[in-house]
C-alpha positions as CSV (number, residue, x, y, z in Angstrom):
1,M,0.0,0.0,0.0
2,R,1.3,3.4,-1.0
3,I,0.8,6.4,1.3
4,L,1.3,10.0,0.0
5,L,1.1,13.1,2.2
6,F,0.8,16.5,0.5
7,T,1.7,19.6,2.4
8,G,2.7,23.2,1.7
9,K,2.1,26.8,2.6
10,G,-1.5,27.8,2.8
11,G,-3.0,28.8,-0.5
12,V,-0.6,27.0,-2.8
13,G,-3.3,24.6,-4.1
14,K,-2.3,21.4,-2.3
15,S,-5.9,20.2,-2.1
16,T,-6.2,20.4,-5.9
17,V,-2.9,18.5,-6.3
18,S,-3.9,15.9,-3.7
19,A,-7.3,15.4,-5.3
20,G,-5.8,15.2,-8.8
21,T,-3.2,12.6,-7.7
22,A,-5.9,10.5,-6.1
23,A,-8.1,10.7,-9.2
24,M,-5.1,9.7,-11.4
25,A,-4.4,6.7,-9.2
26,A,-8.0,5.6,-9.3
27,A,-8.1,5.9,-13.1
28,R,-5.2,3.5,-13.1
29,G,-7.3,0.9,-11.4
30,L,-5.9,1.4,-7.9
31,R,-8.4,1.5,-5.0
32,T,-7.7,5.0,-3.7
33,L,-8.7,6.9,-0.6
34,V,-8.0,10.6,-0.2
35,L,-8.2,11.9,3.3
36,S,-8.3,15.5,4.5
37,T,-6.7,16.4,7.9
38,D,-6.9,20.1,7.0
39,A,-9.5,22.0,9.1
40,A,-10.5,23.9,5.9
41,H,-11.6,20.6,4.3
42,S,-11.3,21.8,0.7
43,L,-11.5,18.4,-0.8
44,G,-15.3,18.4,-1.1
45,D,-15.1,21.7,-3.0
46,A,-12.4,20.3,-5.4
47,F,-14.5,17.3,-6.2
48,G,-17.7,19.3,-6.5
49,L,-19.2,17.6,-3.4
50,V,-20.8,19.2,-0.3
51,E,-20.8,18.4,3.4
52,G,-24.0,16.6,4.0
53,V,-26.9,17.5,6.3
54,P,-28.6,14.5,7.9
55,G,-31.7,13.6,6.0
56,D,-30.7,15.6,2.9
57,R,-30.0,13.2,0.0
58,S,-30.1,15.7,-2.8
59,E,-26.3,15.5,-3.2
60,R,-23.7,12.9,-2.3
61,L,-22.7,13.3,1.3
62,L,-19.1,13.9,2.3
63,G,-18.2,13.2,5.9
64,A,-16.4,11.1,8.5
65,E,-16.5,7.8,6.6
66,P,-15.2,7.2,3.0
67,V,-17.6,8.3,0.3
68,Q,-17.3,6.9,-3.2
69,V,-16.9,9.6,-5.8
70,T,-16.3,7.4,-8.8
71,E,-14.9,4.0,-9.6
72,N,-12.0,3.2,-7.2
73,L,-12.0,6.7,-5.7
74,Y,-13.2,7.5,-2.2
75,V,-13.0,10.7,-0.2
76,Q,-13.1,11.2,3.6
77,H,-12.9,14.2,5.9
78,V,-11.3,13.2,9.3
79,D,-13.8,13.9,12.1
80,A,-11.4,14.4,14.9
81,Q,-14.1,15.3,17.4
82,R,-15.8,11.9,16.9
83,R,-12.5,10.0,17.1
84,F,-11.8,12.0,20.3
85,E,-15.0,10.9,21.9
86,Q,-14.5,7.2,20.8
87,S,-10.9,6.9,21.9
88,W,-10.6,9.3,24.8
89,A,-13.8,8.5,26.6
90,E,-12.2,7.2,29.8
91,V,-9.8,10.1,30.2
92,Q,-12.4,12.7,29.3
93,G,-14.8,11.1,31.8
94,Y,-12.3,11.3,34.6
95,L,-11.5,14.9,33.8
96,L,-15.2,15.8,33.8
97,T,-15.6,14.1,37.2
98,V,-12.7,16.2,38.6
99,L,-14.0,19.4,37.2
100,D,-17.5,18.6,38.5
101,T,-16.1,18.0,42.0
102,I,-14.6,21.4,42.1
103,G,-17.8,23.1,40.8
104,V,-17.0,23.8,37.2
105,D,-20.1,24.2,35.0
106,R,-20.8,21.1,32.9
107,I,-20.6,22.9,29.5
108,A,-17.4,24.7,30.4
109,A,-16.0,21.4,31.7
110,E,-16.6,19.7,28.4
111,E,-14.8,22.5,26.6
112,L,-11.8,22.3,29.1
113,T,-11.5,18.5,28.6
114,I,-10.7,18.9,24.9
115,I,-7.0,18.6,25.0
116,P,-4.9,21.0,22.8
117,G,-3.6,19.1,19.9
118,A,-6.3,16.4,20.1
119,E,-7.4,17.0,16.6
120,E,-4.0,16.3,15.2
121,V,-3.6,13.2,17.3
122,F,-6.9,11.7,16.2
123,A,-6.3,12.6,12.6
124,L,-3.2,10.4,12.7
125,L,-5.2,7.6,14.4
126,E,-7.8,7.7,11.6
127,L,-5.1,7.4,9.0
128,R,-3.8,4.4,10.9
129,R,-7.3,2.8,11.0
130,M,-7.7,3.2,7.3
131,A,-4.2,1.9,6.5
132,S,-4.7,-1.2,8.6
133,S,-8.1,-2.0,7.1
134,G,-6.4,-3.6,4.0
135,E,-9.0,-1.9,1.7
136,W,-6.8,0.5,-0.1
137,D,-3.9,0.4,-2.6
138,V,-3.2,4.1,-2.3
139,I,-4.0,6.6,0.5
140,V,-3.5,10.2,-0.3
141,V,-3.5,12.7,2.6
142,D,-4.4,16.3,2.1
143,C,-2.5,17.8,5.1
144,A,-2.9,21.1,6.8
145,P,-0.5,23.9,5.9
146,T,3.1,23.3,6.6
147,A,3.4,24.4,10.3
148,E,0.4,22.3,11.4
149,T,1.7,19.4,9.4
150,L,5.1,19.5,11.0
151,R,3.5,19.6,14.4
152,L,1.3,16.7,13.4
153,L,4.1,14.5,12.2
154,A,6.2,15.3,15.3
155,L,3.5,14.1,17.7
156,P,4.0,10.3,17.6
157,E,7.6,10.5,18.7
158,A,7.1,13.4,21.1
159,L,4.2,11.8,22.9
160,G,5.8,8.4,22.8
161,W,8.8,9.9,24.8
162,Y,6.4,11.2,27.5
163,L,4.4,8.0,27.7
164,E,7.4,5.8,27.9
165,R,9.3,7.8,30.6
166,I,6.8,9.8,32.7
167,L,3.6,7.9,32.6
168,P,4.8,4.7,34.3
169,V,6.2,6.7,37.2
170,Q,3.0,8.7,37.6
171,R,0.9,5.5,37.5
172,K,2.9,3.9,40.3
173,M,2.7,7.0,42.4
174,V,-1.0,7.3,42.0
175,K,-1.6,3.7,42.7
176,A,0.5,3.7,45.9
177,L,-0.8,7.0,47.3
178,K,-4.3,7.1,45.9
179,P,-6.2,7.1,49.3
180,V,-4.0,9.8,50.7
181,L,-4.0,12.0,47.5
182,T,-7.8,11.7,47.1
183,K,-8.3,12.8,50.7
184,A,-5.7,15.6,50.6
185,A,-6.7,17.0,47.2
186,G,-10.5,16.5,47.6
187,V,-10.8,15.1,44.1
188,P,-10.8,11.5,42.8
189,M,-7.5,10.1,41.4
190,P,-7.4,8.4,38.0
191,G,-8.1,4.7,37.9
192,D,-6.6,2.0,35.9
193,S,-9.0,2.5,33.0
194,V,-7.6,6.1,32.5
195,F,-4.0,4.9,32.5
196,D,-4.9,2.0,30.2
197,A,-6.4,4.4,27.7
198,V,-3.2,6.5,27.6
199,V,-1.1,3.3,27.2
200,R,-3.4,2.2,24.4
201,L,-2.8,5.6,22.7
202,H,0.9,5.2,23.1
203,G,0.8,1.9,21.2
204,E,-1.4,3.3,18.4
205,L,0.9,6.3,17.9
206,A,3.9,4.0,17.7
207,E,2.1,2.2,14.9
208,V,1.5,5.6,13.2
209,R,5.1,6.5,13.5
210,A,6.2,3.2,11.9
211,L,3.7,3.5,9.2
212,L,4.6,7.1,8.1
213,S,8.4,6.6,8.4
214,G,8.2,3.3,6.5
215,P,9.4,2.7,2.9
216,D,5.9,2.9,1.4
217,A,5.1,6.4,2.8
218,S,6.5,9.7,1.7
219,V,5.7,13.4,1.8
220,R,5.3,15.6,-1.3
221,I,5.7,19.3,-1.0
222,V,3.5,21.6,-3.0
223,L,4.6,25.2,-3.7
224,T,4.1,28.1,-6.0
225,P,7.0,29.8,-7.7
226,E,7.4,32.7,-5.2
227,R,10.4,33.5,-3.1
228,V,8.5,33.4,0.3
229,V,6.9,30.1,-0.5
230,L,10.1,28.6,-1.7
231,A,11.9,29.6,1.5
232,E,9.3,27.8,3.6
233,A,9.4,24.8,1.4
234,R,13.2,24.5,1.9
235,R,12.8,24.6,5.6
236,S,10.1,22.0,5.5
237,W,12.3,19.6,3.6
238,T,15.0,19.9,6.3
239,T,12.5,19.6,9.2
240,L,10.7,16.7,7.7
241,S,14.0,14.9,7.3
242,L,14.9,15.8,10.9
243,Y,11.8,13.9,12.1
244,G,12.7,10.9,9.8
245,Y,10.1,11.3,7.0
246,R,11.0,10.9,3.4
247,V,10.3,13.7,0.9
248,D,9.9,12.2,-2.6
249,G,9.3,15.2,-4.7
250,V,8.0,18.8,-5.2
251,V,5.0,20.0,-7.2
252,A,5.4,23.6,-8.5
253,N,1.8,24.7,-8.9
254,R,0.1,27.7,-10.6
255,I,2.7,28.4,-13.2
256,F,1.9,30.9,-15.9
257,P,2.3,29.4,-19.4
258,A,4.6,31.2,-21.7
259,G,3.4,32.8,-25.0
260,G,1.2,35.7,-26.0
261,S,1.8,39.4,-26.2
262,D,0.5,40.4,-22.8
263,D,3.3,42.3,-21.1
264,W,1.8,41.7,-17.6
265,R,1.8,37.9,-18.1
266,A,5.3,38.0,-19.7
267,G,6.6,39.7,-16.6
268,W,5.1,37.0,-14.4
269,V,6.5,34.2,-16.6
270,K,10.0,35.7,-16.4
271,A,9.8,36.1,-12.6
272,Q,8.5,32.6,-12.1
273,D,11.2,31.1,-14.4
274,E,13.8,32.6,-12.1
275,V,12.2,31.1,-9.0
276,L,11.7,27.8,-10.7
277,A,15.4,27.6,-11.5
278,D,16.0,28.1,-7.7
279,V,13.4,25.4,-7.0
280,E,15.3,22.9,-9.2
281,A,18.6,23.8,-7.5
282,S,17.2,23.8,-4.0
283,F,15.6,20.3,-4.3
284,E,18.4,18.8,-6.3
285,G,18.0,15.0,-6.5
286,L,14.2,15.2,-6.2
287,P,11.7,15.4,-9.1
288,V,10.1,18.8,-9.6
289,W,6.7,18.4,-11.3
290,R,5.2,21.5,-12.9
291,S,1.5,22.4,-13.0
292,F,0.4,25.2,-15.2
293,Y,-2.6,27.5,-14.9
294,R,-5.5,26.3,-17.0
295,P,-8.2,28.4,-18.7
296,G,-10.6,27.6,-15.8
297,E,-10.7,26.3,-12.3
298,P,-10.3,22.5,-12.2
299,V,-13.4,21.1,-10.4
300,G,-14.6,17.5,-10.6
301,V,-12.9,14.2,-11.0
302,E,-12.0,14.4,-14.7
303,E,-10.5,17.9,-14.6
304,L,-8.5,17.1,-11.5
305,R,-7.1,13.9,-13.1
306,E,-6.1,15.9,-16.2
307,V,-4.3,18.4,-14.1
308,A,-2.4,15.7,-12.3
309,E,-1.5,13.7,-15.5
310,A,-0.2,16.9,-17.1
311,A,1.9,17.9,-14.1
312,Y,3.4,14.4,-13.5
313,A,4.3,14.1,-17.2
314,S,6.6,17.2,-16.8
315,A,9.4,15.3,-15.1
316,L,10.4,12.4,-17.3
317,G,11.2,9.2,-15.6
318,A,9.7,10.1,-12.2
319,E,6.8,7.8,-11.6
320,P,4.5,9.6,-9.2
321,L,2.9,6.5,-7.5
322,A,6.1,4.5,-7.3
323,V,7.6,3.7,-3.9
324,P,10.4,6.2,-3.4
325,D,14.0,4.9,-3.8
326,T,15.4,7.6,-1.5
327,A,17.5,6.4,1.4
328,A,16.0,6.4,4.9
329,P,16.6,9.8,6.5
330,F,18.1,8.1,9.6
331,R,20.6,5.3,9.6
332,I,23.5,3.9,11.8
333,E,26.9,3.0,10.3
334,R,29.3,0.8,12.4
335,R,32.8,1.6,11.3
336,D,34.7,-0.6,13.7
337,E,34.4,-2.2,17.1
338,R,34.9,1.2,18.8
339,T,33.2,3.7,16.5
340,S,29.7,4.1,15.1
341,V,28.3,7.0,13.1
342,V,24.6,8.2,13.1
343,H,23.6,9.6,9.8
344,L,20.6,12.0,9.8
345,A,19.6,13.5,6.4
346,L,19.2,17.3,6.7
347,P,19.0,18.3,3.0
348,G,19.9,21.9,2.2
349,M,21.0,22.6,5.7
350,A,24.3,24.2,4.6
351,R,22.5,26.5,2.2
352,W,19.5,27.8,4.2
353,V,20.0,26.7,7.8
354,G,22.9,28.2,9.6
355,R,25.1,25.9,11.5
356,E,24.7,28.0,14.5
357,Q,21.0,27.0,14.5
358,V,21.9,23.3,14.9
359,Q,22.6,22.0,18.4
360,L,23.3,18.6,19.8
361,G,22.6,17.4,23.4
362,R,23.2,14.1,25.0
363,N,21.6,12.7,28.2
364,G,22.0,9.0,28.8
365,D,20.4,7.1,26.0
366,E,18.9,10.2,24.3
367,L,20.4,12.4,21.7
368,A,18.6,15.8,21.3
369,I,19.0,17.4,17.9
370,T,17.7,21.0,17.5
371,V,17.4,22.6,14.1
372,G,16.1,26.2,14.4
373,A,12.8,26.0,16.2
374,Y,12.4,22.2,15.8
375,R,13.8,19.6,18.1
376,R,13.9,15.8,18.0
377,L,14.8,13.4,20.8
378,L,16.4,10.2,19.4
379,T,16.4,7.2,21.7
380,L,19.7,5.5,21.0
381,P,20.0,1.8,20.7
382,A,21.8,0.0,23.5
383,A,25.0,-0.3,21.5
384,L,25.3,3.4,21.1
385,S,24.1,4.4,24.6
386,R,27.4,3.0,26.0
387,L,29.4,5.3,23.7
388,D,30.2,9.0,23.8
389,V,29.6,11.6,21.2
390,S,33.1,12.4,19.9
391,G,32.3,14.6,16.9
392,A,29.7,16.0,14.6
393,R,29.8,17.4,11.1
394,V,27.7,18.2,8.1
395,E,28.7,16.4,4.9
396,G,26.7,15.6,1.7
397,G,23.4,16.9,3.1
398,E,23.7,14.8,6.3
399,L,24.4,15.5,9.9
400,Q,26.9,12.9,11.0
401,V,27.4,12.2,14.7
402,T,30.3,10.0,15.7
403,F,30.2,7.9,18.8
404,T,33.3,6.4,20.5
405,R,33.0,6.3,24.3
406,R,30.7,6.4,27.2
407,T,29.3,9.7,28.5
408,T,26.6,10.9,30.9
409,N,25.8,14.4,29.8
410,T,27.2,16.6,27.1
411,E,25.9,19.7,25.3
412,S,27.6,21.0,22.2
413,E,27.0,23.4,19.3
414,M,27.8,22.5,15.8
415,P,31.2,23.7,14.7
């Protein structure tokens, strides 16, 4: 099964590109699902569908379960609130009890128990549910704009760290001191069902992480040929690689076709050509597919498919549905019995991320890597946890960290 995630700066047309890619896959005979995790939910508009009202059957309904649009093509908007209620009932019930005990109004309490970031978490769980169903050959995900997508994809590992290290200690403390804490605090302590729900979430998020960082999944960046958009796309490539996700290509959208005597359009063509040259250079090694403006807005399955077919034909030899042959962003090389090197792909870092923005930290079996505003905690395998960080450098678009001896705590900045 192939999983494709599309992201990009807001307004670049990623919903159109996502929908077109899905329509193209379905036309090739692949059973295809296109999922929207974007709160704007533009997929229905792209396909010419509407959000349904219960009891109204005048148009095809688009909602929380897959809806067939045409042969082999299904569309779904992730209903994060419903998934929250299904998967988080035990925890929400406990929180409501606590808030009720201290006199918080019921309606206000329900609002307070909706945990920040819950929508992102349950969007991931819905993707996992669909992927594990075995019903699909291709799943296309229309992600939220770049910043939200990066937060979304960082969640499984970040929450996993908390659930592995902090939760077991909290559970033991509550179990041992429950009568005392309940009496002292005047509120009930969480029971086993609450902790079990959190542990279950941990397992599900670990599966999501394995799914999205696996060889059959990749991220595709959509951009328009504008300097500001390109700058964000470059940073996205570096950050996605930091978190261990493959980027398999770039779609340059909304390009003005050359020709005609219109000076205004000729000016835009010239300006876009200059940016497109920078796009090709910035994403060297990746296919850059080009999608041109059409006479009218592409709405509906056939028009979307035509847009995708034309765009993907622009980069010869780059099959848009093939499993990417790019190397895993994270790998470990054992050089000898005393030395191992961690390779972490950070493409373009030398060109648009200053080395002063890259920091390394080591604490026990964890390696903290910070690139600008983003940080990743890598849990080291046992073989590396007994060694020390003896050096780090950037070479060939990779951050290479060398381990040679045991340490307890180091903090260093990239040279």
